[in-house]
DSSP file (Angstrom, degrees, kcal/mol; ACC not computed):
  #  RESIDUE AA STRUCTURE BP1 BP2  ACC     N-H-->O    O-->H-N    N-H-->O    O-->H-N    TCO  KAPPA ALPHA  PHI   PSI    X-CA   Y-CA   Z-CA
    1    1 A X     >        0   0    0      0, 0.0     4,-1.9     0, 0.0     5,-0.1   0.000 360.0 360.0 360.0 -43.0    0.0    0.0    0.0
    2    2 A X  H  >  +     0   0    0      1,-0.2     4,-2.2     2,-0.2     5,-0.2   0.890 360.0  51.3 -65.6 -39.1    2.8    2.4    0.9
    3    3 A X  H  > S+     0   0    0      1,-0.2     4,-2.0     2,-0.2    -1,-0.2   0.891 108.4  52.0 -64.4 -39.8    4.6    1.6   -2.4
    4    4 A X  H  > S+     0   0    0      2,-0.2     4,-1.9     1,-0.2    -1,-0.2   0.895 109.7  49.0 -63.9 -40.7    1.5    2.3   -4.4
    5    5 A X  H  X S+     0   0    0     -4,-1.9     4,-2.3     2,-0.2    -2,-0.2   0.910 110.9  48.8 -67.1 -42.5    1.0    5.7   -2.7
    6    6 A X  H  X S+     0   0    0     -4,-2.2     4,-2.3     1,-0.2    -1,-0.2   0.855 109.6  53.5 -67.2 -32.8    4.6    6.8   -3.3
    7    7 A X  H  X S+     0   0    0     -4,-2.0     4,-2.4     2,-0.2    -1,-0.2   0.902 109.1  49.0 -65.3 -40.9    4.3    5.7   -7.0
    8    8 A X  H  X S+     0   0    0     -4,-1.9     4,-2.5     2,-0.2    -2,-0.2   0.898 111.6  48.7 -64.5 -41.5    1.2    7.9   -7.3
    9    9 A X  H  X S+     0   0    0     -4,-2.3     4,-2.4     2,-0.2    -2,-0.2   0.911 111.8  49.4 -65.4 -42.0    2.9   10.8   -5.7
   10   10 A X  H  X S+     0   0    0     -4,-2.3     4,-2.4     2,-0.2    -2,-0.2   0.904 111.5  49.0 -63.2 -41.6    5.9   10.3   -8.1
   11   11 A X  H  X S+     0   0    0     -4,-2.4     4,-2.4     2,-0.2    -2,-0.2   0.916 111.5  48.9 -64.4 -43.9    3.6   10.1  -11.1
   12   12 A X  H  X S+     0   0    0     -4,-2.5     4,-2.0     2,-0.2    -2,-0.2   0.902 112.1  49.1 -62.5 -41.6    1.8   13.3  -10.1
   13   13 A X  H  X S+     0   0    0     -4,-2.4     4,-2.3     2,-0.2    -2,-0.2   0.908 111.0  50.0 -65.1 -41.9    5.1   15.1   -9.5
   14   14 A X  H  X S+     0   0    0     -4,-2.4     4,-2.4     1,-0.2    -2,-0.2   0.913 110.3  50.1 -62.5 -43.1    6.4   14.0  -12.9
   15   15 A X  H  X S+     0   0    0     -4,-2.4     4,-2.4     1,-0.2    -1,-0.2   0.879 110.2  50.9 -63.5 -37.8    3.2   15.2  -14.6
   16   16 A X  H  X S+     0   0    0     -4,-2.0     4,-2.4     2,-0.2    -1,-0.2   0.907 110.2  48.8 -66.0 -42.1    3.5   18.5  -12.9
   17   17 A X  H  X S+     0   0    0     -4,-2.3     4,-2.3     2,-0.2    -2,-0.2   0.911 112.4  48.5 -64.3 -42.6    7.1   18.9  -14.1
   18   18 A X  H  X S+     0   0    0     -4,-2.4     4,-2.6     2,-0.2    -2,-0.2   0.922 111.7  49.2 -63.7 -44.1    6.2   18.0  -17.6
   19   19 A X  H  X S+     0   0    0     -4,-2.4     4,-2.3     1,-0.2    -2,-0.2   0.900 111.8  49.1 -62.2 -41.1    3.2   20.5  -17.6
   20   20 A X  H  X S+     0   0    0     -4,-2.4     4,-2.2     2,-0.2    -1,-0.2   0.900 111.7  49.3 -65.2 -40.2    5.5   23.2  -16.3
   21   21 A X  H  X S+     0   0    0     -4,-2.3     4,-2.5     2,-0.2    -2,-0.2   0.913 111.2  48.3 -65.8 -43.7    8.1   22.5  -18.9
   22   22 A X  H  X S+     0   0    0     -4,-2.6     4,-2.2     2,-0.2    -2,-0.2   0.902 112.1  49.7 -63.8 -41.1    5.5   22.5  -21.8
   23   23 A X  H  X S+     0   0    0     -4,-2.3     4,-2.0     2,-0.2    -2,-0.2   0.900 110.1  51.2 -64.0 -40.4    4.1   25.8  -20.5
   24   24 A X  H  X S+     0   0    0     -4,-2.2     4,-1.2     2,-0.2    -2,-0.2   0.931 110.6  47.9 -61.3 -46.4    7.6   27.3  -20.3
   25   25 A X  H  X S+     0   0    0     -4,-2.5     4,-1.1     1,-0.2     3,-0.2   0.876 109.0  55.0 -63.1 -36.4    8.3   26.2  -23.9
   26   26 A X  H >< S+     0   0    0     -4,-2.2     3,-0.5     1,-0.2    -1,-0.2   0.897 105.0  52.9 -62.5 -40.0    5.0   27.7  -24.9
   27   27 A X  H 3< S+     0   0    0     -4,-2.0    -1,-0.2     1,-0.2    -2,-0.2   0.793 108.0  51.5 -66.5 -27.2    6.0   31.0  -23.4
   28   28 A X  H 3< S+     0   0    0     -4,-1.2     2,-0.4    -3,-0.2    -1,-0.2   0.704  92.3  89.9 -80.1 -20.4    9.2   31.0  -25.5
   29   29 A X  S << S-     0   0    0     -4,-1.1     3,-0.1    -3,-0.5     2,-0.0  -0.647  78.6-128.5 -82.8 126.6    7.4   30.4  -28.7
   30   30 A X        -     0   0    0     -2,-0.4     2,-0.1     1,-0.1    -2,-0.1  -0.324  31.5 -93.9 -70.8 156.0    6.3   33.5  -30.6
   31   31 A X        -     0   0    0      4,-0.1     2,-0.3     3,-0.0    -1,-0.1  -0.429  49.9-178.0 -67.7 144.2    2.7   34.0  -31.8
   32   32 A X    >   -     0   0    0     -2,-0.1     3,-2.2    -3,-0.1     2,-0.1  -0.998  42.3 -32.0-148.3 142.1    2.2   32.8  -35.3
   33   33 A X  T >  S+     0   0    0     -2,-0.3     3,-1.0     1,-0.3     4,-0.3  -0.242 130.7   7.7  55.0-117.3   -0.8   32.7  -37.8
   34   34 A X  T 3> S+     0   0    0      1,-0.2     4,-1.4     2,-0.2     3,-0.3   0.502 107.7  90.3 -78.2  -1.3   -4.1   32.3  -36.0
   35   35 A X  H <> S+     0   0    0     -3,-2.2     4,-0.8     1,-0.2    -1,-0.2   0.864  82.4  58.6 -58.5 -34.8   -2.5   32.7  -32.6
   36   36 A X  H X4 S+     0   0    0     -3,-1.0     3,-0.7     1,-0.2     4,-0.4   0.894 102.5  51.6 -63.7 -39.4   -3.2   36.4  -32.8
   37   37 A X  H >4 S+     0   0    0     -4,-0.3     3,-0.6    -3,-0.3    -1,-0.2   0.833 109.5  50.5 -68.4 -29.7   -6.9   35.9  -33.2
   38   38 A X  H 3< S+     0   0    0     -4,-1.4    -1,-0.2     1,-0.2    -2,-0.2   0.584  99.9  64.8 -83.6  -8.7   -7.0   33.6  -30.1
   39   39 A X  T << S+     0   0    0     -4,-0.8     9,-1.6    -3,-0.7    42,-0.3   0.559  98.4  64.1 -88.2  -7.2   -5.1   36.2  -28.0
   40   40 A X  B <  S-A   47   0A   0     -3,-0.6     7,-0.3    -4,-0.4     2,-0.2  -0.830  93.3-101.7-113.9 156.8   -8.0   38.7  -28.3
   41   41 A X     >  -     0   0    0      5,-3.2     4,-1.6    -2,-0.3     5,-0.1  -0.522  14.2-148.2 -76.9 136.8  -11.6   38.3  -27.0
   42   42 A X  T  4 S+     0   0    0     -2,-0.2    -1,-0.1     1,-0.2    15,-0.1   0.671  99.4  48.0 -74.6 -16.7  -14.3   37.4  -29.5
   43   43 A X  T  4 S+     0   0    0     10,-0.2    -1,-0.2     3,-0.1    14,-0.0   0.822 127.9  18.0 -93.7 -34.5  -16.8   39.5  -27.5
   44   44 A X  T  4 S-     0   0    0      2,-0.2    -2,-0.2     9,-0.1     3,-0.1   0.545  88.8-131.0-113.9 -10.1  -14.8   42.7  -27.0
   45   45 A X  S  < S+     0   0    0     -4,-1.6     2,-0.3     1,-0.3    -3,-0.1   0.853  73.0 109.9  56.8  38.1  -12.1   42.5  -29.7
   46   46 A X  S    S-     0   0    0     -5,-0.1    -5,-3.2     1,-0.0    -1,-0.3  -0.900  82.5 -74.3-131.0 161.7   -9.5   43.5  -27.1
   47   47 A X  B     -A   40   0A   0     -2,-0.3     2,-0.5    -7,-0.3    -7,-0.2  -0.283  50.8-113.2 -57.9 140.8   -6.7   41.4  -25.5
   48   48 A X        +     0   0    0     -9,-1.6    33,-1.6     1,-0.1    -1,-0.1  -0.650  45.5 162.4 -77.3 124.3   -7.9   38.8  -23.0
   49   49 A X        +     0   0    0     -2,-0.5     2,-0.3    31,-0.2    -1,-0.1   0.455  55.2  33.5-124.2  -5.0   -6.6   39.9  -19.5
   50   50 A X  S  > S-     0   0    0      1,-0.1     4,-2.0    33,-0.0    -1,-0.1  -0.955  77.1-111.1-146.8 165.6   -8.8   38.0  -17.0
   51   51 A X  H  > S+     0   0    0     -2,-0.3     4,-2.4     2,-0.2     5,-0.2   0.849 116.7  57.8 -66.5 -33.1  -10.6   34.7  -16.6
   52   52 A X  H  > S+     0   0    0      2,-0.2     4,-2.1     1,-0.2    -1,-0.2   0.926 108.3  45.6 -63.0 -43.7  -14.0   36.5  -16.8
   53   53 A X  H  > S+     0   0    0      1,-0.2     4,-2.6     2,-0.2    -1,-0.2   0.880 110.2  55.9 -64.5 -37.6  -13.1   37.9  -20.2
   54   54 A X  H  X S+     0   0    0     -4,-2.0     4,-2.3     1,-0.2    -2,-0.2   0.928 109.1  45.3 -60.1 -46.2  -11.9   34.5  -21.2
   55   55 A X  H  X S+     0   0    0     -4,-2.4     4,-2.1     2,-0.2    -1,-0.2   0.876 112.8  50.3 -69.1 -37.5  -15.3   32.9  -20.3
   56   56 A X  H  X S+     0   0    0     -4,-2.1     4,-2.1     2,-0.2    -1,-0.2   0.927 112.2  48.1 -63.3 -43.6  -17.2   35.7  -22.1
   57   57 A X  H  X S+     0   0    0     -4,-2.6     4,-2.7     1,-0.2    -2,-0.2   0.896 110.4  51.6 -63.6 -40.1  -15.1   35.2  -25.2
   58   58 A X  H  X S+     0   0    0     -4,-2.3     4,-2.8     2,-0.2    -1,-0.2   0.886 107.2  53.5 -63.1 -39.3  -15.6   31.4  -25.0
   59   59 A X  H  X S+     0   0    0     -4,-2.1     4,-1.8     2,-0.2    -2,-0.2   0.944 113.0  42.3 -60.6 -49.0  -19.3   31.9  -24.8
   60   60 A X  H  X S+     0   0    0     -4,-2.1     4,-2.4     1,-0.2     5,-0.3   0.919 115.3  50.4 -64.7 -43.3  -19.4   34.0  -28.0
   61   61 A X  H  X S+     0   0    0     -4,-2.7     4,-2.3     1,-0.2     6,-0.6   0.892 107.8  53.9 -61.7 -41.3  -16.9   31.8  -29.7
   62   62 A X  H  < S+     0   0    0     -4,-2.8    -1,-0.2     1,-0.2    -2,-0.2   0.920 117.7  34.1 -60.7 -46.3  -19.0   28.7  -28.9
   63   63 A X  H  < S+     0   0    0     -4,-1.8    -1,-0.2    -5,-0.2    -2,-0.2   0.761 122.9  44.3 -84.5 -24.5  -22.2   30.0  -30.4
   64   64 A X  H  < S+     0   0    0     -4,-2.4    -3,-0.2    -5,-0.2    -2,-0.2   0.805 124.2  14.0 -90.7 -31.1  -20.7   32.0  -33.3
   65   65 A X  S  < S-     0   0    0     -4,-2.3    -3,-0.1    -5,-0.3    -4,-0.1   0.572 117.6 -35.0-114.3-101.4  -18.1   29.6  -34.6
   66   66 A X        -     0   0    0     -5,-0.3    -4,-0.2     2,-0.1    -3,-0.1   0.550  59.9-124.3-117.7  -7.4  -17.6   25.9  -34.1
   67   67 A X        +     0   0    0     -6,-0.6     2,-1.9     1,-0.2     3,-0.2   0.568  61.2 137.6  78.7   7.7  -18.5   24.9  -30.5
   68   68 A X     >  +     0   0    0      1,-0.2     4,-1.8    -7,-0.1     5,-0.2  -0.514  20.6 157.1 -84.6  73.0  -15.1   23.3  -29.6
   69   69 A X  H  >  +     0   0    0     -2,-1.9     4,-2.3     2,-0.2    -1,-0.2   0.839  59.5  53.6 -75.3 -35.1  -15.0   24.9  -26.2
   70   70 A X  H  > S+     0   0    0     -3,-0.2     4,-1.5     2,-0.2    -1,-0.2   0.965 116.6  37.0 -67.0 -50.7  -12.7   22.6  -24.2
   71   71 A X  H  > S+     0   0    0      1,-0.2     4,-2.0     2,-0.2    -2,-0.2   0.909 118.5  50.6 -66.8 -42.6   -9.8   22.8  -26.7
   72   72 A X  H  X S+     0   0    0     -4,-1.8     4,-3.0     1,-0.2     5,-0.2   0.876 105.8  56.3 -64.4 -37.0  -10.4   26.4  -27.5
   73   73 A X  H  X S+     0   0    0     -4,-2.3     4,-2.2     1,-0.2    -1,-0.2   0.907 107.1  49.1 -61.8 -41.5  -10.5   27.3  -23.8
   74   74 A X  H  X S+     0   0    0     -4,-1.5     4,-2.0     2,-0.2    -1,-0.2   0.918 112.5  48.4 -63.2 -43.1   -7.0   25.8  -23.4
   75   75 A X  H  X S+     0   0    0     -4,-2.0     4,-1.5     1,-0.2    -2,-0.2   0.918 110.3  50.3 -63.3 -44.3   -5.7   27.8  -26.4
   76   76 A X  H  X S+     0   0    0     -4,-3.0     4,-0.7     1,-0.2    -1,-0.2   0.907 109.3  52.4 -60.2 -41.5   -7.2   31.0  -25.2
   77   77 A X  H >< S+     0   0    0     -4,-2.2     3,-0.7     1,-0.2    -1,-0.2   0.897 106.4  53.0 -63.2 -39.9   -5.6   30.5  -21.8
   78   78 A X  H 3< S+     0   0    0     -4,-2.0    -1,-0.2     1,-0.2    -2,-0.2   0.841 115.5  40.3 -64.5 -31.9   -2.2   30.0  -23.3
   79   79 A X  H 3< S+     0   0    0     -4,-1.5    -1,-0.2    -3,-0.2    -2,-0.2   0.448  84.7 125.3 -95.9  -0.7   -2.5   33.2  -25.2
   80   80 A X    X<  -     0   0    0     -4,-0.7     3,-0.9    -3,-0.7   -31,-0.2  -0.393  63.4-122.3 -65.0 128.5   -4.1   35.2  -22.4
   81   81 A X  T 3  S+     0   0    0    -33,-1.6     6,-0.1   -42,-0.3    -1,-0.1  -0.457  87.7  10.0 -70.6 140.0   -2.0   38.4  -21.8
   82   82 A X  T >  S+     0   0    0      4,-0.5     3,-0.8    -2,-0.1    -1,-0.2   0.794  76.0 144.8  66.8  32.3   -0.7   38.8  -18.2
   83   83 A X  T <  S+     0   0    0     -3,-0.9    -2,-0.1     1,-0.2    -1,-0.1   0.740  76.4  38.7 -76.4 -20.1   -1.6   35.3  -17.0
   84   84 A X  T 3  S-     0   0    0      2,-0.5    -1,-0.2     0, 0.0     3,-0.1   0.207 128.1 -89.5-111.3  15.2    1.5   35.1  -14.7
   85   85 A X  S <  S+     0   0    0     -3,-0.8     2,-0.3     1,-0.3    -2,-0.1   0.528 101.7  87.6  91.8   6.3    1.5   38.7  -13.5
   86   86 A X  S    S-     0   0    0      0, 0.0    -2,-0.5     0, 0.0    -4,-0.5  -0.957  90.4 -84.9-133.1 156.2    3.6   40.1  -16.3
   87   87 A X              0   0    0     -2,-0.3    -6,-0.1     1,-0.2     0, 0.0  -0.371 360.0 360.0 -62.5 131.0    2.7   41.5  -19.7
   88   88 A X              0   0    0     -2,-0.1    -1,-0.2    -9,-0.1    -7,-0.0   0.472 360.0 360.0 -63.6 360.0    2.5   38.7  -22.3
C-alpha cells in the first residue's frame, strides 16, 4: 500500500514537471498565424486579460463559430495576456 501511494505521488510530480516544462516552452514560442486571433476576445475585440473575459469570449466563440469549447479554452488561456503577472 505504501509503495502504491509513493508511486502515485511520483507520477503526479512527474506530470507537474512536464506540464510546467511545456508551459515554459509555450511562453518561449512567438505567436504565429491564427495565434493572434485567439489572443483577443471574441466578445470585446481586445486582448484577454482575465478569466472573466476568457469565459465571455468562449461563450461568444462557442455560439458564433464551431463549439469546440474545451480545446479552445485551453488555447485562449495559453495566449491570455498577463496570466502570470507580467505582460504577455
